[in-house]
mmCIF file of the C-alpha atoms, coordinates in Angstrom:
data_MODEL
# 
_entry.id   MODEL 
# 
loop_
_atom_site.group_PDB 
_atom_site.id 
_atom_site.type_symbol 
_atom_site.label_atom_id 
_atom_site.label_alt_id 
_atom_site.label_comp_id 
_atom_site.label_asym_id 
_atom_site.label_entity_id 
_atom_site.label_seq_id 
_atom_site.pdbx_PDB_ins_code 
_atom_site.Cartn_x 
_atom_site.Cartn_y 
_atom_site.Cartn_z 
_atom_site.occupancy 
_atom_site.B_iso_or_equiv 
_atom_site.pdbx_formal_charge 
_atom_site.auth_seq_id 
_atom_site.auth_comp_id 
_atom_site.auth_asym_id 
_atom_site.auth_atom_id 
_atom_site.pdbx_PDB_model_num 
ATOM 1   C CA . UNK A 1 1   ? -8.066 13.805  -6.869  1.00 0.00 ? 1   UNK A CA 1 
ATOM 2   C CA . UNK A 1 2   ? -8.012 16.746  -4.454  1.00 0.00 ? 2   UNK A CA 1 
ATOM 3   C CA . UNK A 1 3   ? -6.465 14.482  -1.826  1.00 0.00 ? 3   UNK A CA 1 
ATOM 4   C CA . UNK A 1 4   ? -3.688 13.461  -4.240  1.00 0.00 ? 4   UNK A CA 1 
ATOM 5   C CA . UNK A 1 5   ? -3.016 17.104  -5.125  1.00 0.00 ? 5   UNK A CA 1 
ATOM 6   C CA . UNK A 1 6   ? -2.915 18.026  -1.431  1.00 0.00 ? 6   UNK A CA 1 
ATOM 7   C CA . UNK A 1 7   ? -0.453 15.250  -0.603  1.00 0.00 ? 7   UNK A CA 1 
ATOM 8   C CA . UNK A 1 8   ? 1.752  16.192  -3.575  1.00 0.00 ? 8   UNK A CA 1 
ATOM 9   C CA . UNK A 1 9   ? 1.780  19.850  -2.519  1.00 0.00 ? 9   UNK A CA 1 
ATOM 10  C CA . UNK A 1 10  ? 2.722  18.873  1.030   1.00 0.00 ? 10  UNK A CA 1 
ATOM 11  C CA . UNK A 1 11  ? 5.592  16.680  -0.187  1.00 0.00 ? 11  UNK A CA 1 
ATOM 12  C CA . UNK A 1 12  ? 6.991  19.485  -2.336  1.00 0.00 ? 12  UNK A CA 1 
ATOM 13  C CA . UNK A 1 13  ? 6.641  22.133  0.382   1.00 0.00 ? 13  UNK A CA 1 
ATOM 14  C CA . UNK A 1 14  ? 7.878  19.937  3.243   1.00 0.00 ? 14  UNK A CA 1 
ATOM 15  C CA . UNK A 1 15  ? 11.686 20.406  2.855   1.00 0.00 ? 15  UNK A CA 1 
ATOM 16  C CA . UNK A 1 16  ? 11.408 24.198  2.666   1.00 0.00 ? 16  UNK A CA 1 
ATOM 17  C CA . UNK A 1 17  ? 9.031  24.257  5.646   1.00 0.00 ? 17  UNK A CA 1 
ATOM 18  C CA . UNK A 1 18  ? 11.371 22.019  7.636   1.00 0.00 ? 18  UNK A CA 1 
ATOM 19  C CA . UNK A 1 19  ? 14.378 24.211  6.841   1.00 0.00 ? 19  UNK A CA 1 
ATOM 20  C CA . UNK A 1 20  ? 12.488 27.317  7.970   1.00 0.00 ? 20  UNK A CA 1 
ATOM 21  C CA . UNK A 1 21  ? 11.137 25.786  11.198  1.00 0.00 ? 21  UNK A CA 1 
ATOM 22  C CA . UNK A 1 22  ? 14.532 24.331  12.099  1.00 0.00 ? 22  UNK A CA 1 
ATOM 23  C CA . UNK A 1 23  ? 16.065 27.810  11.853  1.00 0.00 ? 23  UNK A CA 1 
ATOM 24  C CA . UNK A 1 24  ? 13.336 29.013  14.216  1.00 0.00 ? 24  UNK A CA 1 
ATOM 25  C CA . UNK A 1 25  ? 14.251 26.379  16.804  1.00 0.00 ? 25  UNK A CA 1 
ATOM 26  C CA . UNK A 1 26  ? 11.312 24.000  16.339  1.00 0.00 ? 26  UNK A CA 1 
ATOM 27  C CA . UNK A 1 27  ? 13.299 20.911  15.277  1.00 0.00 ? 27  UNK A CA 1 
ATOM 28  C CA . UNK A 1 28  ? 12.246 18.837  18.306  1.00 0.00 ? 28  UNK A CA 1 
ATOM 29  C CA . UNK A 1 29  ? 8.534  19.505  17.748  1.00 0.00 ? 29  UNK A CA 1 
ATOM 30  C CA . UNK A 1 30  ? 8.808  18.408  14.115  1.00 0.00 ? 30  UNK A CA 1 
ATOM 31  C CA . UNK A 1 31  ? 10.498 15.172  15.130  1.00 0.00 ? 31  UNK A CA 1 
ATOM 32  C CA . UNK A 1 32  ? 7.795  14.418  17.691  1.00 0.00 ? 32  UNK A CA 1 
ATOM 33  C CA . UNK A 1 33  ? 5.108  14.834  15.024  1.00 0.00 ? 33  UNK A CA 1 
ATOM 34  C CA . UNK A 1 34  ? 6.906  12.536  12.587  1.00 0.00 ? 34  UNK A CA 1 
ATOM 35  C CA . UNK A 1 35  ? 7.548  10.001  15.348  1.00 0.00 ? 35  UNK A CA 1 
ATOM 36  C CA . UNK A 1 36  ? 3.821  9.859   16.078  1.00 0.00 ? 36  UNK A CA 1 
ATOM 37  C CA . UNK A 1 37  ? 2.917  9.512   12.387  1.00 0.00 ? 37  UNK A CA 1 
ATOM 38  C CA . UNK A 1 38  ? 5.536  6.795   11.877  1.00 0.00 ? 38  UNK A CA 1 
ATOM 39  C CA . UNK A 1 39  ? 4.317  4.758   14.833  1.00 0.00 ? 39  UNK A CA 1 
ATOM 40  C CA . UNK A 1 40  ? 0.695  5.102   13.702  1.00 0.00 ? 40  UNK A CA 1 
ATOM 41  C CA . UNK A 1 41  ? 1.438  4.035   10.114  1.00 0.00 ? 41  UNK A CA 1 
ATOM 42  C CA . UNK A 1 42  ? 3.563  1.123   11.280  1.00 0.00 ? 42  UNK A CA 1 
ATOM 43  C CA . UNK A 1 43  ? 0.864  -0.159  13.613  1.00 0.00 ? 43  UNK A CA 1 
ATOM 44  C CA . UNK A 1 44  ? -1.793 0.259   10.905  1.00 0.00 ? 44  UNK A CA 1 
ATOM 45  C CA . UNK A 1 45  ? 0.261  -1.856  8.470   1.00 0.00 ? 45  UNK A CA 1 
ATOM 46  C CA . UNK A 1 46  ? -0.683 -5.064  10.296  1.00 0.00 ? 46  UNK A CA 1 
ATOM 47  C CA . UNK A 1 47  ? 2.672  -6.695  9.449   1.00 0.00 ? 47  UNK A CA 1 
ATOM 48  C CA . UNK A 1 48  ? 5.171  -7.593  12.147  1.00 0.00 ? 48  UNK A CA 1 
ATOM 49  C CA . UNK A 1 49  ? 8.249  -6.598  10.134  1.00 0.00 ? 49  UNK A CA 1 
ATOM 50  C CA . UNK A 1 50  ? 6.823  -3.190  9.234   1.00 0.00 ? 50  UNK A CA 1 
ATOM 51  C CA . UNK A 1 51  ? 5.695  -2.616  12.812  1.00 0.00 ? 51  UNK A CA 1 
ATOM 52  C CA . UNK A 1 52  ? 9.180  -3.377  14.125  1.00 0.00 ? 52  UNK A CA 1 
ATOM 53  C CA . UNK A 1 53  ? 10.735 -1.114  11.508  1.00 0.00 ? 53  UNK A CA 1 
ATOM 54  C CA . UNK A 1 54  ? 8.335  1.694   12.403  1.00 0.00 ? 54  UNK A CA 1 
ATOM 55  C CA . UNK A 1 55  ? 9.067  1.207   16.092  1.00 0.00 ? 55  UNK A CA 1 
ATOM 56  C CA . UNK A 1 56  ? 12.833 1.444   15.474  1.00 0.00 ? 56  UNK A CA 1 
ATOM 57  C CA . UNK A 1 57  ? 12.406 4.588   13.407  1.00 0.00 ? 57  UNK A CA 1 
ATOM 58  C CA . UNK A 1 58  ? 10.129 6.093   16.065  1.00 0.00 ? 58  UNK A CA 1 
ATOM 59  C CA . UNK A 1 59  ? 12.751 5.481   18.735  1.00 0.00 ? 59  UNK A CA 1 
ATOM 60  C CA . UNK A 1 60  ? 15.406 7.170   16.563  1.00 0.00 ? 60  UNK A CA 1 
ATOM 61  C CA . UNK A 1 61  ? 13.157 10.198  15.976  1.00 0.00 ? 61  UNK A CA 1 
ATOM 62  C CA . UNK A 1 62  ? 12.312 10.468  19.676  1.00 0.00 ? 62  UNK A CA 1 
ATOM 63  C CA . UNK A 1 63  ? 16.028 10.271  20.534  1.00 0.00 ? 63  UNK A CA 1 
ATOM 64  C CA . UNK A 1 64  ? 16.686 13.087  18.087  1.00 0.00 ? 64  UNK A CA 1 
ATOM 65  C CA . UNK A 1 65  ? 13.910 15.170  19.667  1.00 0.00 ? 65  UNK A CA 1 
ATOM 66  C CA . UNK A 1 66  ? 15.171 14.480  23.197  1.00 0.00 ? 66  UNK A CA 1 
ATOM 67  C CA . UNK A 1 67  ? 18.742 15.470  22.409  1.00 0.00 ? 67  UNK A CA 1 
ATOM 68  C CA . UNK A 1 68  ? 17.516 18.356  20.226  1.00 0.00 ? 68  UNK A CA 1 
ATOM 69  C CA . UNK A 1 69  ? 19.674 17.243  17.311  1.00 0.00 ? 69  UNK A CA 1 
ATOM 70  C CA . UNK A 1 70  ? 18.656 19.342  14.290  1.00 0.00 ? 70  UNK A CA 1 
ATOM 71  C CA . UNK A 1 71  ? 20.456 16.897  12.000  1.00 0.00 ? 71  UNK A CA 1 
ATOM 72  C CA . UNK A 1 72  ? 17.726 14.330  12.687  1.00 0.00 ? 72  UNK A CA 1 
ATOM 73  C CA . UNK A 1 73  ? 15.305 16.665  10.898  1.00 0.00 ? 73  UNK A CA 1 
ATOM 74  C CA . UNK A 1 74  ? 17.400 16.453  7.742   1.00 0.00 ? 74  UNK A CA 1 
ATOM 75  C CA . UNK A 1 75  ? 17.283 12.648  7.989   1.00 0.00 ? 75  UNK A CA 1 
ATOM 76  C CA . UNK A 1 76  ? 13.487 12.412  7.664   1.00 0.00 ? 76  UNK A CA 1 
ATOM 77  C CA . UNK A 1 77  ? 13.564 12.155  3.814   1.00 0.00 ? 77  UNK A CA 1 
ATOM 78  C CA . UNK A 1 78  ? 16.233 9.442   4.109   1.00 0.00 ? 78  UNK A CA 1 
ATOM 79  C CA . UNK A 1 79  ? 13.956 7.497   6.434   1.00 0.00 ? 79  UNK A CA 1 
ATOM 80  C CA . UNK A 1 80  ? 11.099 7.959   3.960   1.00 0.00 ? 80  UNK A CA 1 
ATOM 81  C CA . UNK A 1 81  ? 13.187 6.634   1.069   1.00 0.00 ? 81  UNK A CA 1 
ATOM 82  C CA . UNK A 1 82  ? 14.388 3.754   3.224   1.00 0.00 ? 82  UNK A CA 1 
ATOM 83  C CA . UNK A 1 83  ? 10.745 2.910   3.882   1.00 0.00 ? 83  UNK A CA 1 
ATOM 84  C CA . UNK A 1 84  ? 9.982  3.026   0.142   1.00 0.00 ? 84  UNK A CA 1 
ATOM 85  C CA . UNK A 1 85  ? 13.026 0.878   -0.594  1.00 0.00 ? 85  UNK A CA 1 
ATOM 86  C CA . UNK A 1 86  ? 11.739 -1.777  1.792   1.00 0.00 ? 86  UNK A CA 1 
ATOM 87  C CA . UNK A 1 87  ? 8.173  -1.447  0.495   1.00 0.00 ? 87  UNK A CA 1 
ATOM 88  C CA . UNK A 1 88  ? 9.178  -1.927  -3.147  1.00 0.00 ? 88  UNK A CA 1 
ATOM 89  C CA . UNK A 1 89  ? 12.005 -4.348  -2.419  1.00 0.00 ? 89  UNK A CA 1 
ATOM 90  C CA . UNK A 1 90  ? 9.980  -6.825  -0.393  1.00 0.00 ? 90  UNK A CA 1 
ATOM 91  C CA . UNK A 1 91  ? 7.689  -7.437  -3.383  1.00 0.00 ? 91  UNK A CA 1 
ATOM 92  C CA . UNK A 1 92  ? 10.704 -8.546  -5.434  1.00 0.00 ? 92  UNK A CA 1 
ATOM 93  C CA . UNK A 1 93  ? 11.093 -11.487 -3.057  1.00 0.00 ? 93  UNK A CA 1 
ATOM 94  C CA . UNK A 1 94  ? 7.358  -11.907 -2.459  1.00 0.00 ? 94  UNK A CA 1 
ATOM 95  C CA . UNK A 1 95  ? 5.806  -11.495 -5.916  1.00 0.00 ? 95  UNK A CA 1 
ATOM 96  C CA . UNK A 1 96  ? 3.880  -10.080 -7.603  1.00 0.00 ? 96  UNK A CA 1 
ATOM 97  C CA . UNK A 1 97  ? 6.121  -7.031  -7.785  1.00 0.00 ? 97  UNK A CA 1 
ATOM 98  C CA . UNK A 1 98  ? 4.695  -3.690  -6.679  1.00 0.00 ? 98  UNK A CA 1 
ATOM 99  C CA . UNK A 1 99  ? 4.595  -2.316  -10.235 1.00 0.00 ? 99  UNK A CA 1 
ATOM 100 C CA . UNK A 1 100 ? 2.759  -5.422  -11.403 1.00 0.00 ? 100 UNK A CA 1 
ATOM 101 C CA . UNK A 1 101 ? 0.194  -4.959  -8.632  1.00 0.00 ? 101 UNK A CA 1 
ATOM 102 C CA . UNK A 1 102 ? -0.320 -1.346  -9.689  1.00 0.00 ? 102 UNK A CA 1 
ATOM 103 C CA . UNK A 1 103 ? -0.772 -2.231  -13.367 1.00 0.00 ? 103 UNK A CA 1 
ATOM 104 C CA . UNK A 1 104 ? -3.172 -5.083  -12.603 1.00 0.00 ? 104 UNK A CA 1 
ATOM 105 C CA . UNK A 1 105 ? -5.485 -2.614  -10.871 1.00 0.00 ? 105 UNK A CA 1 
ATOM 106 C CA . UNK A 1 106 ? -6.215 -1.141  -14.291 1.00 0.00 ? 106 UNK A CA 1 
ATOM 107 C CA . UNK A 1 107 ? -5.465 -4.179  -16.480 1.00 0.00 ? 107 UNK A CA 1 
ATOM 108 C CA . UNK A 1 108 ? -5.996 -7.520  -14.696 1.00 0.00 ? 108 UNK A CA 1 
ATOM 109 C CA . UNK A 1 109 ? -4.839 -9.547  -17.713 1.00 0.00 ? 109 UNK A CA 1 
ATOM 110 C CA . UNK A 1 110 ? -1.244 -8.906  -18.786 1.00 0.00 ? 110 UNK A CA 1 
ATOM 111 C CA . UNK A 1 111 ? 0.296  -9.822  -22.111 1.00 0.00 ? 111 UNK A CA 1 
ATOM 112 C CA . UNK A 1 112 ? 3.255  -12.282 -22.187 1.00 0.00 ? 112 UNK A CA 1 
ATOM 113 C CA . UNK A 1 113 ? 6.505  -10.785 -20.946 1.00 0.00 ? 113 UNK A CA 1 
ATOM 114 C CA . UNK A 1 114 ? 4.877  -8.010  -18.925 1.00 0.00 ? 114 UNK A CA 1 
ATOM 115 C CA . UNK A 1 115 ? 5.321  -9.685  -15.533 1.00 0.00 ? 115 UNK A CA 1 
ATOM 116 C CA . UNK A 1 116 ? 9.100  -9.893  -15.914 1.00 0.00 ? 116 UNK A CA 1 
ATOM 117 C CA . UNK A 1 117 ? 9.240  -6.380  -17.372 1.00 0.00 ? 117 UNK A CA 1 
ATOM 118 C CA . UNK A 1 118 ? 7.290  -4.925  -14.441 1.00 0.00 ? 118 UNK A CA 1 
ATOM 119 C CA . UNK A 1 119 ? 9.615  -6.762  -12.090 1.00 0.00 ? 119 UNK A CA 1 
ATOM 120 C CA . UNK A 1 120 ? 12.543 -4.974  -13.756 1.00 0.00 ? 120 UNK A CA 1 
ATOM 121 C CA . UNK A 1 121 ? 10.720 -1.642  -13.399 1.00 0.00 ? 121 UNK A CA 1 
ATOM 122 C CA . UNK A 1 122 ? 10.199 -2.379  -9.698  1.00 0.00 ? 122 UNK A CA 1 
ATOM 123 C CA . UNK A 1 123 ? 13.943 -3.065  -9.404  1.00 0.00 ? 123 UNK A CA 1 
ATOM 124 C CA . UNK A 1 124 ? 14.670 0.327   -10.995 1.00 0.00 ? 124 UNK A CA 1 
ATOM 125 C CA . UNK A 1 125 ? 12.443 2.167   -8.504  1.00 0.00 ? 125 UNK A CA 1 
ATOM 126 C CA . UNK A 1 126 ? 13.838 0.191   -5.583  1.00 0.00 ? 126 UNK A CA 1 
ATOM 127 C CA . UNK A 1 127 ? 17.400 1.163   -6.540  1.00 0.00 ? 127 UNK A CA 1 
ATOM 128 C CA . UNK A 1 128 ? 16.350 4.789   -7.076  1.00 0.00 ? 128 UNK A CA 1 
ATOM 129 C CA . UNK A 1 129 ? 14.893 5.008   -3.575  1.00 0.00 ? 129 UNK A CA 1 
ATOM 130 C CA . UNK A 1 130 ? 17.885 3.167   -2.076  1.00 0.00 ? 130 UNK A CA 1 
ATOM 131 C CA . UNK A 1 131 ? 20.369 5.612   -3.636  1.00 0.00 ? 131 UNK A CA 1 
ATOM 132 C CA . UNK A 1 132 ? 18.405 8.552   -2.242  1.00 0.00 ? 132 UNK A CA 1 
ATOM 133 C CA . UNK A 1 133 ? 18.807 7.297   1.332   1.00 0.00 ? 133 UNK A CA 1 
ATOM 134 C CA . UNK A 1 134 ? 22.523 8.268   1.611   1.00 0.00 ? 134 UNK A CA 1 
ATOM 135 C CA . UNK A 1 135 ? 22.198 11.200  -0.805  1.00 0.00 ? 135 UNK A CA 1 
ATOM 136 C CA . UNK A 1 136 ? 19.553 12.951  1.319   1.00 0.00 ? 136 UNK A CA 1 
ATOM 137 C CA . UNK A 1 137 ? 21.470 12.150  4.503   1.00 0.00 ? 137 UNK A CA 1 
ATOM 138 C CA . UNK A 1 138 ? 24.786 13.571  3.279   1.00 0.00 ? 138 UNK A CA 1 
ATOM 139 C CA . UNK A 1 139 ? 23.568 16.669  1.415   1.00 0.00 ? 139 UNK A CA 1 
ATOM 140 C CA . UNK A 1 140 ? 23.031 18.894  4.484   1.00 0.00 ? 140 UNK A CA 1 
ATOM 141 C CA . UNK A 1 141 ? 26.536 18.020  5.713   1.00 0.00 ? 141 UNK A CA 1 
ATOM 142 C CA . UNK A 1 142 ? 28.356 18.399  2.407   1.00 0.00 ? 142 UNK A CA 1 
ATOM 143 C CA . UNK A 1 143 ? 26.358 21.068  0.570   1.00 0.00 ? 143 UNK A CA 1 
ATOM 144 C CA . UNK A 1 144 ? 24.264 22.874  3.189   1.00 0.00 ? 144 UNK A CA 1 
ATOM 145 C CA . UNK A 1 145 ? 20.600 23.254  4.055   1.00 0.00 ? 145 UNK A CA 1 
ATOM 146 C CA . UNK A 1 146 ? 19.578 25.116  0.901   1.00 0.00 ? 146 UNK A CA 1 
ATOM 147 C CA . UNK A 1 147 ? 20.998 22.426  -1.366  1.00 0.00 ? 147 UNK A CA 1 
ATOM 148 C CA . UNK A 1 148 ? 19.241 19.781  0.729   1.00 0.00 ? 148 UNK A CA 1 
ATOM 149 C CA . UNK A 1 149 ? 15.910 21.653  0.549   1.00 0.00 ? 149 UNK A CA 1 
ATOM 150 C CA . UNK A 1 150 ? 16.209 22.124  -3.227  1.00 0.00 ? 150 UNK A CA 1 
ATOM 151 C CA . UNK A 1 151 ? 17.105 18.505  -3.880  1.00 0.00 ? 151 UNK A CA 1 
ATOM 152 C CA . UNK A 1 152 ? 14.494 16.943  -1.593  1.00 0.00 ? 152 UNK A CA 1 
ATOM 153 C CA . UNK A 1 153 ? 11.787 19.456  -2.521  1.00 0.00 ? 153 UNK A CA 1 
ATOM 154 C CA . UNK A 1 154 ? 12.370 19.920  -6.266  1.00 0.00 ? 154 UNK A CA 1 
ATOM 155 C CA . UNK A 1 155 ? 15.193 17.973  -7.912  1.00 0.00 ? 155 UNK A CA 1 
ATOM 156 C CA . UNK A 1 156 ? 14.288 14.514  -6.636  1.00 0.00 ? 156 UNK A CA 1 
ATOM 157 C CA . UNK A 1 157 ? 10.744 14.852  -7.999  1.00 0.00 ? 157 UNK A CA 1 
ATOM 158 C CA . UNK A 1 158 ? 12.174 15.938  -11.325 1.00 0.00 ? 158 UNK A CA 1 
ATOM 159 C CA . UNK A 1 159 ? 14.290 12.783  -11.349 1.00 0.00 ? 159 UNK A CA 1 
ATOM 160 C CA . UNK A 1 160 ? 11.207 10.715  -10.507 1.00 0.00 ? 160 UNK A CA 1 
ATOM 161 C CA . UNK A 1 161 ? 9.421  12.358  -13.403 1.00 0.00 ? 161 UNK A CA 1 
ATOM 162 C CA . UNK A 1 162 ? 12.297 11.566  -15.773 1.00 0.00 ? 162 UNK A CA 1 
ATOM 163 C CA . UNK A 1 163 ? 12.311 7.956   -14.623 1.00 0.00 ? 163 UNK A CA 1 
ATOM 164 C CA . UNK A 1 164 ? 8.548  7.665   -15.091 1.00 0.00 ? 164 UNK A CA 1 
ATOM 165 C CA . UNK A 1 165 ? 8.503  9.409   -18.484 1.00 0.00 ? 165 UNK A CA 1 
ATOM 166 C CA . UNK A 1 166 ? 11.490 7.366   -19.650 1.00 0.00 ? 166 UNK A CA 1 
ATOM 167 C CA . UNK A 1 167 ? 9.689  4.122   -18.799 1.00 0.00 ? 167 UNK A CA 1 
ATOM 168 C CA . UNK A 1 168 ? 6.485  5.364   -20.459 1.00 0.00 ? 168 UNK A CA 1 
ATOM 169 C CA . UNK A 1 169 ? 8.405  6.160   -23.681 1.00 0.00 ? 169 UNK A CA 1 
ATOM 170 C CA . UNK A 1 170 ? 10.334 2.884   -23.635 1.00 0.00 ? 170 UNK A CA 1 
ATOM 171 C CA . UNK A 1 171 ? 7.293  0.664   -22.998 1.00 0.00 ? 171 UNK A CA 1 
ATOM 172 C CA . UNK A 1 172 ? 5.808  0.839   -26.557 1.00 0.00 ? 172 UNK A CA 1 
ATOM 173 C CA . UNK A 1 173 ? 9.225  0.008   -28.013 1.00 0.00 ? 173 UNK A CA 1 
ATOM 174 C CA . UNK A 1 174 ? 9.479  -3.043  -25.765 1.00 0.00 ? 174 UNK A CA 1 
ATOM 175 C CA . UNK A 1 175 ? 5.855  -4.049  -26.435 1.00 0.00 ? 175 UNK A CA 1 
ATOM 176 C CA . UNK A 1 176 ? 4.802  -2.678  -29.869 1.00 0.00 ? 176 UNK A CA 1 
ATOM 177 C CA . UNK A 1 177 ? 1.369  -4.346  -29.704 1.00 0.00 ? 177 UNK A CA 1 
ATOM 178 C CA . UNK A 1 178 ? 0.547  -3.021  -26.259 1.00 0.00 ? 178 UNK A CA 1 
ATOM 179 C CA . UNK A 1 179 ? -2.308 -0.519  -26.084 1.00 0.00 ? 179 UNK A CA 1 
ATOM 180 C CA . UNK A 1 180 ? -1.148 2.299   -23.817 1.00 0.00 ? 180 UNK A CA 1 
ATOM 181 C CA . UNK A 1 181 ? -3.738 4.764   -22.452 1.00 0.00 ? 181 UNK A CA 1 
ATOM 182 C CA . UNK A 1 182 ? -3.007 8.507   -22.155 1.00 0.00 ? 182 UNK A CA 1 
ATOM 183 C CA . UNK A 1 183 ? -0.675 9.277   -19.259 1.00 0.00 ? 183 UNK A CA 1 
ATOM 184 C CA . UNK A 1 184 ? -3.202 11.634  -17.627 1.00 0.00 ? 184 UNK A CA 1 
ATOM 185 C CA . UNK A 1 185 ? -5.865 8.914   -17.626 1.00 0.00 ? 185 UNK A CA 1 
ATOM 186 C CA . UNK A 1 186 ? -3.487 6.518   -15.891 1.00 0.00 ? 186 UNK A CA 1 
ATOM 187 C CA . UNK A 1 187 ? -2.479 9.191   -13.360 1.00 0.00 ? 187 UNK A CA 1 
ATOM 188 C CA . UNK A 1 188 ? -6.121 9.872   -12.443 1.00 0.00 ? 188 UNK A CA 1 
ATOM 189 C CA . UNK A 1 189 ? -6.840 6.162   -12.089 1.00 0.00 ? 189 UNK A CA 1 
ATOM 190 C CA . UNK A 1 190 ? -3.831 5.595   -9.826  1.00 0.00 ? 190 UNK A CA 1 
ATOM 191 C CA . UNK A 1 191 ? -4.668 8.664   -7.726  1.00 0.00 ? 191 UNK A CA 1 
ATOM 192 C CA . UNK A 1 192 ? -8.083 7.151   -7.027  1.00 0.00 ? 192 UNK A CA 1 
ATOM 193 C CA . UNK A 1 193 ? -7.247 3.459   -6.733  1.00 0.00 ? 193 UNK A CA 1 
ATOM 194 C CA . UNK A 1 194 ? -3.501 3.166   -6.097  1.00 0.00 ? 194 UNK A CA 1 
ATOM 195 C CA . UNK A 1 195 ? -4.010 2.901   -2.325  1.00 0.00 ? 195 UNK A CA 1 
ATOM 196 C CA . UNK A 1 196 ? -5.565 -0.539  -2.844  1.00 0.00 ? 196 UNK A CA 1 
ATOM 197 C CA . UNK A 1 197 ? -2.125 -1.946  -3.618  1.00 0.00 ? 197 UNK A CA 1 
ATOM 198 C CA . UNK A 1 198 ? -0.796 -0.875  -0.231  1.00 0.00 ? 198 UNK A CA 1 
ATOM 199 C CA . UNK A 1 199 ? -3.834 -2.322  1.475   1.00 0.00 ? 199 UNK A CA 1 
ATOM 200 C CA . UNK A 1 200 ? -2.969 -5.610  -0.201  1.00 0.00 ? 200 UNK A CA 1 
ATOM 201 C CA . UNK A 1 201 ? 0.582  -5.419  1.177   1.00 0.00 ? 201 UNK A CA 1 
ATOM 202 C CA . UNK A 1 202 ? -0.783 -5.372  4.710   1.00 0.00 ? 202 UNK A CA 1 
ATOM 203 C CA . UNK A 1 203 ? -2.208 -8.865  4.414   1.00 0.00 ? 203 UNK A CA 1 
# 
């Protein structure tokens, strides 16, 4: 649980930290760190496609560091959402969908209709992440660094929360006989066991 809280805090603080460090002239160092992390995560995935994608992203980040292009720093969230788009999207063509895999961690046996419903939920998250790729890339150019930091550090997580809460409220209407546990119980379970889904994607 502490690990999940730490990661969440880092994700929220990251855009503001990046904006500050970039103004101090440390953009290249940040890109080198993210290039190393990207290459490590790609290699650890064990899948050729993900390794090639990580290698391409690493090259782009290293190029940005070499040419000292601050704009590459603002592109890091776009790369992250592109990665999530691919991660969620690939399970739509190689079922079970990612949301189904997550739910089956807690409930191995699903009631009729749930598989298709969870596939639709996975589509919704895939499209959400895909839309955020160009949005996060264009914000610093069209609205400035502060708008970018606010959106990537606050607003986008609010939108994620609305999407998650909206699905949680709609689910009992779609499946009246479905027993739904308290949201906090599900959150704690996923914080402890959710990583198993991503381990399964490496196979």
